[in-house]
N, C-alpha and C positions, 0 to 999 in steps of 0.2 A: 400972223406970225406961227412957224414950226414950233411942237412942243418937245424940249429934249429932256429924253429921260435921266434921272438921277445918276444912273451908271454912263451915262456917255458925256455927262456937266464934268466927273471925279479926274481930276489929272491921271494920266495913267501910270506913272510913277508914283503915286498916293495909293493906287488899286493894289500894286504888286507891291509896297509896302504892308500896307493892311492884311493883304492875303500873309505875306511871312508871317505877321505878326498873330494872326490869328490860327497860324500853322503852328507857332511857337507854342504860344498861350495854348492854344487846345488840348498841346498832351500834357499839358501842366499838369492834371489828372494824375497821369503816368509815373510811375517810380523810376527814374532812373537819375543817373548823375554823368556831369559833362568833367570827364577828366584834364586836366590840363597837360600838354603835352608834357613829355619828360624831358627834363635837359641832358645833355650827353655828358656820360660819365666825364668826369675830368679829366684832361689828358695827362698823364704825369709824363715827365720830361725824362729820359736818362740821366744817371747821377748828375748834378750837377758840375761844369768844369770850372774847379778852380783855375783863374788864367797865372795864378804864381804857380801852381802844380805843373803846366804847359810850358810855363818861361821853364821851370828848374829841367821840365825832360829835353827843351828845345836845348836846352845847357849843355846839358851831359851829351845827347848825339852830335852836340859841335865839338867838345871837348874830345869825343872818338873819334871824330875824323882829323881833327888837329892831332891828336897822340899818332894815330895811322898812318901819318902822312907827313912827317916832319921836313922830308926836305922840299915838300911843294911849298910851306906854306911859309907868309911873307913876314919878315919882323921888323917891327917897326911902321912906320903911316906909312899907308897908301898914298901913291902919286895925285897930285888934284883932277889930273883928268887918265882915269882908270883905261886900259886898255880894254876888259870888256865886265860885263857884272851879268851873272849867268842864275837865272832862279831857277830850282830843283824841286820839282815836286816828288815826294816821295811815299811810300807805303809801307810803315813796318807793324809787323804782326806782334801778338803775344809772348812771341818766343826770340823778338828781336830780332828779325831774320827783315831784309827788305824784300819785299812782295812785287815792288812795283816803283820802278823809278821815270822821270823822262825831264826834258828841259822845258820849262813854265813859259819863260821868258829870256829872249836875250838879242844880243845886236847882228847876232848871225858870224861870228870867231866860234868857228866849227873847230879848232886847238881848243881855244878855252870849254867849249859844252864837253869834248872829251875828258877833258882832264876832270872836270867838274864830277861828270858822272861815275868816271873811274876811281877817283880819292871815296867818293860815295861807300861804292860798292866794297873799294877795298877796307874800310871801317866794319863790315859786318862780321859779326853780330853787332849790332846795334844795342845798349843797355834797354834792358826790358820796360816798356812805357809802366806805368800806373794803370791797374785796372779801370779806374772811372775815366782814363781818357778814351778808352778802346770804343769803336761801335759794335755794333749790333754781328759784326763778322770777324768782332775781335781784332781788328786795327786801328792803327789809328794813320792820318794824312798827314805831312807836315811839308813845309817849305823852307829852304833856306837860299842865303844867295851869298852865291862866291865872286868877292872883288879881285878882279885879274890886275896888275900891274905887266908892263910892257915886258918884263924878264919872265914871266909866265907863271909867276909865285902867288897867290890868292890869302886872303883873311876870308873869313867866314864871317859875314854882318852882324852875329851873334855877339862874336869878340873884338869887333873892328874898332881901331884904332881910329882917330878923324884923320881925316884924309890932309894932304899937305896943301897953304894954302896958296902958293906960288906953282909955274910951271918950268921951277930950274930944274 
């Protein structure tokens, strides 16, 4: 029967663990400190956006659009089946200027889209946005919905009356 040395009889995984332990504990006489990794600095978000402030600003913008476009504004309740719903995305700078605007969602009614964008442009300059709403570029992006009746008049969702309940 062949004789096996102690080295060949010990599991290789145990040999590696023992070698690692020897390496670690063998240097214990040396003075060194293991420093745990640093936690990343806390990410400080921009000034918290108060939803009440955002809602107030959206209302002020909607009021300006209504005031500057009275002949296009629908009085009373929108009809049950709207002609069109146009969602416009727009960016306002710290001076109330509209720096970008585009149709975000629509049913494809070109006339309603043109009216929504034109009434927004006619409303400039918009009220100055609160500083805490501004991004790092000094701008705020908003969305507003224009709800159109068959006669081409609209209400903004911010101020919209309940829709009619019947198709009459």
